[in-house]
N, CA, C and O atoms as CSV, one atom per row, in Angstrom:
chain,resi,resn,atom,element,x,y,z
A,1,MET,N,N,11.173,-3.502,-21.318
A,1,MET,CA,C,11.572,-4.050,-20.468
A,1,MET,C,C,10.467,-4.637,-19.842
A,1,MET,O,O,9.384,-4.064,-19.960
A,2,THR,N,N,10.559,-5.909,-19.053
A,2,THR,CA,C,9.614,-6.670,-18.532
A,2,THR,C,C,10.183,-6.726,-16.931
A,2,THR,O,O,11.305,-7.132,-16.626
A,3,THR,N,N,9.405,-6.348,-16.208
A,3,THR,CA,C,9.305,-6.542,-14.768
A,3,THR,C,C,9.301,-8.001,-14.247
A,3,THR,O,O,8.500,-8.840,-14.659
A,4,PRO,N,N,10.295,-8.259,-13.269
A,4,PRO,CA,C,10.380,-9.507,-12.855
A,4,PRO,C,C,9.284,-9.737,-12.022
A,4,PRO,O,O,8.824,-8.824,-11.337
A,5,VAL,N,N,8.791,-10.938,-12.009
A,5,VAL,CA,C,7.890,-11.561,-10.825
A,5,VAL,C,C,8.423,-11.639,-9.980
A,5,VAL,O,O,9.308,-12.493,-10.036
A,6,MET,N,N,8.300,-10.872,-8.671
A,6,MET,CA,C,8.979,-10.840,-7.552
A,6,MET,C,C,8.053,-11.713,-6.258
A,6,MET,O,O,6.825,-11.754,-6.182
A,7,PRO,N,N,8.864,-12.248,-5.484
A,7,PRO,CA,C,8.111,-12.700,-4.170
A,7,PRO,C,C,7.821,-11.832,-3.428
A,7,PRO,O,O,8.223,-10.673,-3.536
A,8,GLU,N,N,6.916,-12.346,-2.367
A,8,GLU,CA,C,6.331,-11.402,-1.216
A,8,GLU,C,C,7.801,-10.570,-0.728
A,8,GLU,O,O,8.943,-10.984,-0.927
A,9,PRO,N,N,7.417,-9.312,-0.053
A,9,PRO,CA,C,8.699,-8.698,0.687
A,9,PRO,C,C,8.688,-9.369,1.953
A,9,PRO,O,O,7.717,-10.016,2.346
A,10,PRO,N,N,9.856,-9.211,2.661
A,10,PRO,CA,C,11.305,-8.255,2.723
A,10,PRO,C,C,11.889,-8.894,1.331
A,10,PRO,O,O,11.582,-10.050,1.036
A,11,TYR,N,N,12.514,-8.319,0.708
A,11,TYR,CA,C,13.889,-8.807,-0.324
A,11,TYR,C,C,14.632,-7.353,-0.534
A,11,TYR,O,O,14.114,-6.409,0.062
A,12,TYR,N,N,15.506,-7.157,-1.128
A,12,TYR,CA,C,16.557,-6.234,-1.521
A,12,TYR,C,C,16.770,-5.797,-2.748
A,12,TYR,O,O,16.797,-6.529,-3.737
A,13,ALA,N,N,16.934,-4.577,-2.751
A,13,ALA,CA,C,17.275,-3.840,-4.337
A,13,ALA,C,C,18.616,-3.074,-3.884
A,13,ALA,O,O,18.961,-2.373,-2.933
A,14,VAL,N,N,19.283,-3.655,-5.256
A,14,VAL,CA,C,20.534,-2.719,-5.651
A,14,VAL,C,C,20.151,-1.950,-6.748
A,14,VAL,O,O,19.507,-2.419,-7.687
A,15,ILE,N,N,20.539,-0.720,-6.668
A,15,ILE,CA,C,19.938,0.499,-7.195
A,15,ILE,C,C,21.521,0.929,-7.823
A,15,ILE,O,O,22.433,1.343,-7.108
A,16,PHE,N,N,21.614,0.735,-9.283
A,16,PHE,CA,C,23.013,1.263,-9.775
A,16,PHE,C,C,22.593,2.113,-10.729
A,16,PHE,O,O,21.836,1.802,-11.649
A,17,VAL,N,N,23.116,3.309,-10.518
A,17,VAL,CA,C,22.978,4.728,-11.361
A,17,VAL,C,C,24.333,4.866,-12.076
A,17,VAL,O,O,25.400,4.918,-11.465
A,18,SER,N,N,24.219,4.920,-13.381
A,18,SER,CA,C,25.574,5.118,-13.840
A,18,SER,C,C,25.754,6.160,-15.117
A,18,SER,O,O,24.787,6.387,-15.845
A,19,HIS,N,N,26.628,6.583,-15.276
A,19,HIS,CA,C,26.991,7.609,-15.996
A,19,HIS,C,C,27.910,7.251,-17.226
A,19,HIS,O,O,29.117,7.334,-17.002
A,20,ARG,N,N,27.512,6.854,-18.530
A,20,ARG,CA,C,28.325,6.206,-19.328
A,20,ARG,C,C,29.211,7.059,-20.206
A,20,ARG,O,O,28.672,7.936,-20.882
A,21,ILE,N,N,30.530,6.884,-20.259
A,21,ILE,CA,C,31.356,7.732,-21.378
A,21,ILE,C,C,30.725,7.216,-22.962
A,21,ILE,O,O,30.236,6.124,-23.252
A,22,GLU,N,N,30.891,8.162,-23.642
A,22,GLU,CA,C,30.677,7.693,-25.172
A,22,GLU,C,C,31.042,6.558,-25.673
A,22,GLU,O,O,32.016,6.080,-25.092
A,23,GLY,N,N,30.548,5.815,-26.709
A,23,GLY,CA,C,31.076,4.769,-27.230
A,23,GLY,C,C,30.766,3.521,-26.473
A,23,GLY,O,O,30.614,3.507,-25.251
A,24,ASP,N,N,30.662,2.281,-27.388
A,24,ASP,CA,C,30.821,1.140,-26.569
A,24,ASP,C,C,31.756,0.362,-26.157
A,24,ASP,O,O,31.624,-0.146,-25.043
A,25,ALA,N,N,32.726,0.127,-26.813
A,25,ALA,CA,C,34.293,-0.470,-26.475
A,25,ALA,C,C,33.925,-1.780,-25.488
A,25,ALA,O,O,34.443,-2.050,-24.404
A,26,GLY,N,N,32.890,-2.494,-26.188
A,26,GLY,CA,C,32.650,-3.840,-25.407
A,26,GLY,C,C,31.697,-3.922,-24.360
A,26,GLY,O,O,31.391,-5.019,-23.894
A,27,TYR,N,N,31.088,-2.625,-23.851
A,27,TYR,CA,C,30.242,-2.383,-23.008
A,27,TYR,C,C,29.078,-3.712,-23.033
A,27,TYR,O,O,29.078,-4.693,-22.289
A,28,GLY,N,N,28.049,-3.363,-24.211
A,28,GLY,CA,C,27.054,-4.233,-24.421
A,28,GLY,C,C,27.586,-5.583,-24.125
A,28,GLY,O,O,27.067,-6.211,-23.202
A,29,ALA,N,N,28.438,-6.038,-24.715
A,29,ALA,CA,C,28.767,-7.455,-24.527
A,29,ALA,C,C,29.024,-8.009,-23.018
A,29,ALA,O,O,28.749,-9.131,-22.591
A,30,MET,N,N,29.532,-7.092,-22.433
A,30,MET,CA,C,29.981,-7.345,-20.843
A,30,MET,C,C,28.577,-7.145,-20.117
A,30,MET,O,O,28.414,-7.808,-19.093
A,31,ALA,N,N,27.597,-6.350,-20.508
A,31,ALA,CA,C,26.367,-6.170,-19.765
A,31,ALA,C,C,25.631,-6.941,-20.027
A,31,ALA,O,O,24.713,-7.042,-19.213
A,32,GLU,N,N,25.597,-7.684,-20.979
A,32,GLU,CA,C,24.688,-9.230,-21.396
A,32,GLU,C,C,25.659,-10.130,-20.529
A,32,GLU,O,O,25.038,-10.776,-19.685
A,33,ARG,N,N,26.899,-10.316,-20.524
A,33,ARG,CA,C,27.467,-11.387,-19.684
A,33,ARG,C,C,27.125,-11.228,-18.274
A,33,ARG,O,O,26.844,-12.234,-17.623
A,34,MET,N,N,27.118,-10.022,-17.707
A,34,MET,CA,C,26.948,-9.863,-16.297
A,34,MET,C,C,25.423,-10.196,-15.993
A,34,MET,O,O,25.093,-10.801,-14.973
A,35,ALA,N,N,24.651,-9.821,-16.814
A,35,ALA,CA,C,22.909,-10.201,-16.670
A,35,ALA,C,C,22.955,-11.602,-16.381
A,35,ALA,O,O,22.500,-12.061,-15.334
A,36,GLU,N,N,23.567,-12.400,-17.404
A,36,GLU,CA,C,23.410,-13.654,-17.293
A,36,GLU,C,C,24.118,-14.508,-16.238
A,36,GLU,O,O,23.701,-15.642,-16.005
A,37,LEU,N,N,25.275,-13.956,-15.533
A,37,LEU,CA,C,26.007,-14.383,-14.695
A,37,LEU,C,C,25.470,-14.293,-13.416
A,37,LEU,O,O,25.524,-15.132,-12.517
A,38,ALA,N,N,24.715,-12.713,-13.421
A,38,ALA,CA,C,23.993,-12.433,-12.000
A,38,ALA,C,C,22.770,-13.472,-11.878
A,38,ALA,O,O,22.546,-13.954,-10.767
A,39,ALA,N,N,22.100,-13.775,-12.797
A,39,ALA,CA,C,20.880,-14.642,-13.089
A,39,ALA,C,C,21.305,-16.178,-12.558
A,39,ALA,O,O,20.373,-16.973,-12.433
A,40,GLN,N,N,22.547,-16.599,-12.266
A,40,GLN,CA,C,22.779,-17.912,-11.817
A,40,GLN,C,C,23.441,-17.791,-10.416
A,40,GLN,O,O,24.174,-18.659,-9.943
A,41,GLN,N,N,23.141,-16.730,-9.853
A,41,GLN,CA,C,23.767,-16.266,-8.484
A,41,GLN,C,C,22.693,-16.912,-7.494
A,41,GLN,O,O,21.512,-16.875,-7.839
A,42,PRO,N,N,23.059,-17.519,-6.244
A,42,PRO,CA,C,21.845,-17.835,-5.385
A,42,PRO,C,C,21.487,-16.375,-4.906
A,42,PRO,O,O,22.169,-15.350,-4.910
A,43,GLY,N,N,20.272,-16.601,-4.516
A,43,GLY,CA,C,19.299,-15.190,-4.015
A,43,GLY,C,C,19.006,-14.214,-4.957
A,43,GLY,O,O,18.574,-13.175,-4.458
A,44,TYR,N,N,19.141,-14.233,-6.554
A,44,TYR,CA,C,18.797,-13.630,-7.173
A,44,TYR,C,C,17.628,-13.546,-7.614
A,44,TYR,O,O,17.186,-14.638,-7.971
A,45,LEU,N,N,16.815,-12.535,-7.761
A,45,LEU,CA,C,15.300,-12.390,-7.941
A,45,LEU,C,C,15.043,-11.812,-9.574
A,45,LEU,O,O,14.152,-12.219,-10.319
A,46,GLY,N,N,16.002,-10.829,-9.882
A,46,GLY,CA,C,15.293,-10.433,-11.348
A,46,GLY,C,C,16.099,-9.080,-11.461
A,46,GLY,O,O,16.893,-8.792,-10.566
A,47,VAL,N,N,15.912,-8.254,-12.532
A,47,VAL,CA,C,16.501,-6.925,-12.720
A,47,VAL,C,C,15.221,-6.240,-13.406
A,47,VAL,O,O,14.240,-6.850,-13.831
A,48,ASP,N,N,15.408,-4.958,-13.426
A,48,ASP,CA,C,14.875,-3.702,-14.098
A,48,ASP,C,C,16.121,-2.941,-14.354
A,48,ASP,O,O,17.052,-2.779,-13.564
A,49,SER,N,N,15.992,-2.413,-15.797
A,49,SER,CA,C,17.029,-1.716,-16.208
A,49,SER,C,C,16.403,-0.705,-17.455
A,49,SER,O,O,15.537,-1.118,-18.226
A,50,SER,N,N,16.969,0.660,-17.529
A,50,SER,CA,C,16.817,1.393,-18.228
A,50,SER,C,C,18.216,2.370,-18.512
A,50,SER,O,O,19.100,2.559,-17.677
A,51,ARG,N,N,18.185,2.917,-19.854
A,51,ARG,CA,C,19.245,4.072,-20.380
A,51,ARG,C,C,18.641,5.051,-21.102
A,51,ARG,O,O,17.768,4.820,-21.939
A,52,GLY,N,N,19.107,6.277,-20.793
A,52,GLY,CA,C,18.451,7.483,-21.616
A,52,GLY,C,C,19.478,7.566,-22.689
A,52,GLY,O,O,20.521,6.933,-22.850
A,53,ALA,N,N,18.894,8.544,-23.404
A,53,ALA,CA,C,19.930,9.123,-24.751
A,53,ALA,C,C,21.054,10.046,-24.024
A,53,ALA,O,O,21.951,10.458,-24.760
A,54,ASP,N,N,21.095,10.415,-22.643
A,54,ASP,CA,C,21.955,11.488,-22.075
A,54,ASP,C,C,23.080,10.414,-21.598
A,54,ASP,O,O,24.170,10.815,-21.188
A,55,GLY,N,N,22.774,9.073,-21.671
A,55,GLY,CA,C,24.131,8.107,-21.024
A,55,GLY,C,C,23.858,7.658,-19.599
A,55,GLY,O,O,24.603,6.841,-19.059
A,56,VAL,N,N,22.734,8.210,-18.939
A,56,VAL,CA,C,22.519,7.721,-17.775
A,56,VAL,C,C,21.620,6.381,-17.629
A,56,VAL,O,O,20.513,6.274,-18.156
A,57,GLY,N,N,22.243,5.361,-16.837
A,57,GLY,CA,C,21.458,4.332,-16.857
A,57,GLY,C,C,21.149,4.057,-15.166
A,57,GLY,O,O,21.849,4.386,-14.208
A,58,ILE,N,N,19.879,3.355,-15.187
A,58,ILE,CA,C,19.439,2.840,-13.940
A,58,ILE,C,C,19.353,1.216,-13.933
A,58,ILE,O,O,18.617,0.634,-14.730
A,59,THR,N,N,19.960,0.688,-13.209
A,59,THR,CA,C,19.651,-0.870,-13.464
A,59,THR,C,C,19.585,-1.147,-11.579
A,59,THR,O,O,20.369,-0.881,-10.668
A,60,VAL,N,N,18.331,-1.754,-11.638
A,60,VAL,CA,C,17.687,-2.378,-10.041
A,60,VAL,C,C,17.554,-3.680,-9.964
A,60,VAL,O,O,16.585,-4.228,-10.490
A,61,SER,N,N,18.472,-4.354,-9.320
A,61,SER,CA,C,18.619,-5.791,-9.120
A,61,SER,C,C,18.042,-6.157,-8.072
A,61,SER,O,O,18.014,-5.339,-7.153
A,62,TYR,N,N,17.500,-7.290,-7.901
A,62,TYR,CA,C,16.751,-7.932,-6.577
A,62,TYR,C,C,17.225,-9.182,-6.120
A,62,TYR,O,O,17.578,-10.175,-6.758
A,63,TRP,N,N,17.175,-8.978,-4.990
A,63,TRP,CA,C,18.111,-10.056,-4.071
A,63,TRP,C,C,17.294,-10.570,-3.048
A,63,TRP,O,O,16.227,-9.996,-2.833
A,64,ARG,N,N,17.666,-11.731,-2.260
A,64,ARG,CA,C,16.875,-12.243,-1.240
A,64,ARG,C,C,17.359,-11.825,0.014
A,64,ARG,O,O,16.683,-11.604,1.019
A,65,SER,N,N,18.854,-11.712,-0.149
A,65,SER,CA,C,19.429,-11.191,1.212
A,65,SER,C,C,20.752,-10.424,0.940
A,65,SER,O,O,21.404,-10.488,-0.103
A,66,LEU,N,N,21.083,-9.589,2.192
A,66,LEU,CA,C,22.552,-8.882,1.845
A,66,LEU,C,C,23.516,-9.855,1.818
A,66,LEU,O,O,24.543,-9.475,1.254
A,67,GLU,N,N,23.543,-11.005,2.241
A,67,GLU,CA,C,24.573,-12.019,2.032
A,67,GLU,C,C,24.680,-12.262,0.509
A,67,GLU,O,O,25.779,-12.173,-0.037
A,68,ASP,N,N,23.611,-12.554,-0.160
A,68,ASP,CA,C,23.627,-12.916,-1.582
A,68,ASP,C,C,24.090,-11.575,-2.304
A,68,ASP,O,O,24.827,-11.605,-3.290
A,69,ILE,N,N,23.667,-10.548,-1.816
A,69,ILE,CA,C,24.303,-9.181,-2.615
A,69,ILE,C,C,25.799,-9.204,-2.285
A,69,ILE,O,O,26.563,-9.019,-3.233
A,70,ALA,N,N,26.281,-9.393,-1.156
A,70,ALA,CA,C,27.649,-9.457,-1.012
A,70,ALA,C,C,28.561,-10.613,-1.592
A,70,ALA,O,O,29.756,-10.444,-1.835
A,71,ALA,N,N,27.821,-11.920,-1.811
A,71,ALA,CA,C,28.499,-12.918,-2.593
A,71,ALA,C,C,28.807,-12.401,-4.187
A,71,ALA,O,O,29.753,-12.647,-4.935
A,72,TRP,N,N,27.787,-11.711,-4.341
A,72,TRP,CA,C,27.691,-11.142,-5.981
A,72,TRP,C,C,28.778,-10.276,-6.065
A,72,TRP,O,O,29.582,-10.514,-6.966
A,73,ARG,N,N,29.001,-9.267,-5.290
A,73,ARG,CA,C,29.866,-8.454,-5.329
A,73,ARG,C,C,31.062,-8.993,-5.370
A,73,ARG,O,O,31.808,-8.399,-6.148
A,74,ARG,N,N,31.661,-10.140,-4.682
A,74,ARG,CA,C,32.977,-10.738,-4.469
A,74,ARG,C,C,32.989,-11.641,-5.813
A,74,ARG,O,O,34.099,-12.140,-5.997
A,75,ASP,N,N,32.160,-11.928,-6.661
A,75,ASP,CA,C,32.471,-12.814,-7.988
A,75,ASP,C,C,33.352,-12.233,-8.729
A,75,ASP,O,O,33.217,-11.115,-9.224
A,76,VAL,N,N,34.620,-13.199,-8.887
A,76,VAL,CA,C,35.634,-12.513,-9.623
A,76,VAL,C,C,35.340,-12.128,-10.751
A,76,VAL,O,O,36.047,-11.170,-11.060
A,77,GLU,N,N,34.275,-12.553,-11.918
A,77,GLU,CA,C,34.182,-12.110,-13.009
A,77,GLU,C,C,33.450,-10.756,-13.027
A,77,GLU,O,O,33.631,-9.919,-13.911
A,78,HIS,N,N,32.597,-10.599,-11.973
A,78,HIS,CA,C,31.943,-9.320,-11.865
A,78,HIS,C,C,32.874,-8.310,-11.401
A,78,HIS,O,O,32.805,-7.173,-11.868
A,79,THR,N,N,33.753,-8.620,-10.512
A,79,THR,CA,C,34.747,-7.712,-10.102
A,79,THR,C,C,35.527,-7.303,-11.318
A,79,THR,O,O,35.585,-6.106,-11.602
A,80,ALA,N,N,35.995,-8.003,-11.894
A,80,ALA,CA,C,36.801,-7.762,-13.386
A,80,ALA,C,C,36.015,-6.854,-14.090
A,80,ALA,O,O,36.552,-5.888,-14.633
A,81,ALA,N,N,34.689,-7.055,-14.158
A,81,ALA,CA,C,33.868,-6.308,-15.016
A,81,ALA,C,C,33.490,-4.540,-14.366
A,81,ALA,O,O,33.281,-3.545,-15.060
A,82,ARG,N,N,33.502,-4.615,-13.125
A,82,ARG,CA,C,33.456,-3.363,-12.284
A,82,ARG,C,C,34.791,-2.521,-12.464
A,82,ARG,O,O,34.836,-1.319,-12.727
A,83,ASP,N,N,35.823,-3.337,-12.281
A,83,ASP,CA,C,37.476,-2.705,-12.620
A,83,ASP,C,C,37.414,-2.148,-14.012
A,83,ASP,O,O,37.813,-0.993,-14.163
A,84,GLN,N,N,36.947,-2.844,-15.096
A,84,GLN,CA,C,36.704,-2.417,-16.323
A,84,GLN,C,C,35.847,-1.110,-16.463
A,84,GLN,O,O,36.296,-0.131,-17.060
A,85,GLY,N,N,34.578,-1.125,-15.884
A,85,GLY,CA,C,33.848,-0.204,-16.120
A,85,GLY,C,C,34.438,1.044,-15.400
A,85,GLY,O,O,34.373,2.114,-16.005
A,86,ARG,N,N,35.003,1.010,-14.174
A,86,ARG,CA,C,35.437,2.478,-13.745
A,86,ARG,C,C,36.892,2.822,-14.617
A,86,ARG,O,O,37.293,3.985,-14.573
A,87,ALA,N,N,37.633,1.859,-15.364
A,87,ALA,CA,C,38.576,2.099,-16.278
A,87,ALA,C,C,37.968,2.784,-17.728
A,87,ALA,O,O,38.480,3.712,-18.354
A,88,GLN,N,N,37.103,2.266,-17.962
A,88,GLN,CA,C,36.488,2.489,-19.635
A,88,GLN,C,C,35.294,2.743,-19.897
A,88,GLN,O,O,35.025,3.318,-20.952
A,89,TRP,N,N,34.266,2.362,-18.968
A,89,TRP,CA,C,32.824,2.894,-19.386
A,89,TRP,C,C,32.219,3.933,-18.700
A,89,TRP,O,O,31.409,4.596,-19.349
A,90,TYR,N,N,32.417,4.239,-17.535
A,90,TYR,CA,C,31.601,4.960,-16.731
A,90,TYR,C,C,32.753,6.204,-16.173
A,90,TYR,O,O,33.895,6.054,-15.738
A,91,SER,N,N,31.996,7.378,-16.370
A,91,SER,CA,C,32.363,8.695,-15.740
A,91,SER,C,C,32.034,8.740,-14.289
A,91,SER,O,O,32.775,9.447,-13.606
A,92,ALA,N,N,31.123,8.158,-13.729
A,92,ALA,CA,C,30.638,8.124,-12.477
A,92,ALA,C,C,29.471,7.105,-12.148
A,92,ALA,O,O,28.705,6.979,-13.104
A,93,TYR,N,N,29.241,6.579,-11.379
A,93,TYR,CA,C,28.163,5.926,-10.655
A,93,TYR,C,C,27.855,6.058,-9.195
A,93,TYR,O,O,28.652,6.607,-8.434
A,94,GLU,N,N,26.668,5.544,-8.775
A,94,GLU,CA,C,26.082,5.655,-7.532
A,94,GLU,C,C,25.480,4.125,-7.374
A,94,GLU,O,O,24.934,3.539,-8.309
A,95,LEU,N,N,25.622,3.675,-6.321
A,95,LEU,CA,C,25.050,2.477,-5.886
A,95,LEU,C,C,24.452,2.338,-4.480
A,95,LEU,O,O,25.127,2.478,-3.460
A,96,ARG,N,N,23.249,2.077,-4.491
A,96,ARG,CA,C,22.295,1.896,-3.044
A,96,ARG,C,C,21.834,1.027,-2.802
A,96,ARG,O,O,21.147,0.634,-3.744
A,97,ILE,N,N,21.793,0.232,-1.743
A,97,ILE,CA,C,21.144,-1.107,-1.477
A,97,ILE,C,C,19.845,-0.535,-0.381
A,97,ILE,O,O,19.947,0.261,0.552
A,98,ALA,N,N,18.680,-1.234,-0.865
A,98,ALA,CA,C,17.637,-0.795,-0.101
A,98,ALA,C,C,16.707,-2.029,0.244
A,98,ALA,O,O,16.458,-2.795,-0.687
A,99,ARG,N,N,16.217,-2.275,1.383
A,99,ARG,CA,C,15.073,-3.295,1.965
A,99,ARG,C,C,13.857,-3.031,1.279
A,99,ARG,O,O,13.266,-1.990,1.566
A,100,VAL,N,N,13.345,-3.853,0.358
A,100,VAL,CA,C,11.826,-3.758,0.107
A,100,VAL,C,C,10.912,-4.338,0.909
A,100,VAL,O,O,10.805,-5.564,0.936
A,101,GLU,N,N,10.056,-3.442,1.743
A,101,GLU,CA,C,9.040,-3.619,2.713
A,101,GLU,C,C,7.898,-3.825,2.279
A,101,GLU,O,O,7.104,-4.563,2.862
A,102,ARG,N,N,7.659,-3.265,1.290
A,102,ARG,CA,C,6.348,-3.323,0.579
A,102,ARG,C,C,6.209,-2.999,-1.031
A,102,ARG,O,O,6.710,-1.997,-1.542
A,103,ALA,N,N,5.470,-3.974,-1.743
A,103,ALA,CA,C,5.374,-3.790,-3.260
A,103,ALA,C,C,4.143,-4.051,-3.716
A,103,ALA,O,O,3.452,-4.967,-3.269
A,104,TYR,N,N,3.778,-3.251,-4.653
A,104,TYR,CA,C,2.534,-3.550,-5.450
A,104,TYR,C,C,2.772,-3.274,-6.849
A,104,TYR,O,O,3.806,-2.721,-7.224
A,105,SER,N,N,1.681,-3.708,-7.781
A,105,SER,CA,C,1.882,-3.422,-9.359
A,105,SER,C,C,0.243,-2.806,-9.618
A,105,SER,O,O,-0.632,-2.682,-8.762
A,106,TRP,N,N,0.165,-2.487,-11.043
A,106,TRP,CA,C,-1.059,-1.995,-11.630
A,106,TRP,C,C,-0.811,-2.199,-12.838
A,106,TRP,O,O,0.254,-1.658,-13.134
A,107,GLN,N,N,-1.378,-2.829,-13.860
A,107,GLN,CA,C,-1.526,-2.861,-15.277
A,107,GLN,C,C,-2.692,-2.539,-15.850
A,107,GLN,O,O,-3.732,-2.911,-15.305
A,108,HIS,N,N,-2.723,-1.932,-16.823
A,108,HIS,CA,C,-4.112,-1.566,-17.562
A,108,HIS,C,C,-4.280,-2.870,-18.526
A,108,HIS,O,O,-3.419,-3.475,-19.165
A,109,ASP,N,N,-5.504,-3.067,-18.426
A,109,ASP,CA,C,-6.023,-4.149,-19.494
A,109,ASP,C,C,-6.063,-4.000,-20.907
A,109,ASP,O,O,-6.488,-4.914,-21.613
C-alpha cells in the first residue's frame, strides 16, 4: 500500500469499514473498477486501503470537499456497485466522513 501524497489540510476523508461475506463473486474486479472510476472524479485526492484475513476491510478515500463526496455518491456506476455490495458482498459496513484539519507523516530512512 502506498499512501497518496496529500495537499495541505483541510480536506475530507471518507472512512469505509466493511465486513465481507466469503468468496469473491466478482468483488475484486468491481473494487478495481471503483478505484479507477473514483480516481477520475473531480476533487478525488487518493485512497488508502487494507483488508484483514477476518474479512474486515478499511478503505479511506480523500476528497477536496463535501460536494465532491456527494457527487461521487450519486455516480450511477458507483450506486450500482453499492447496491451489488449490499446484496452480494457485505454482511455489514460503516461509513464515516471526517474533515482532516492537520496531517503529518514520518518515514524511516
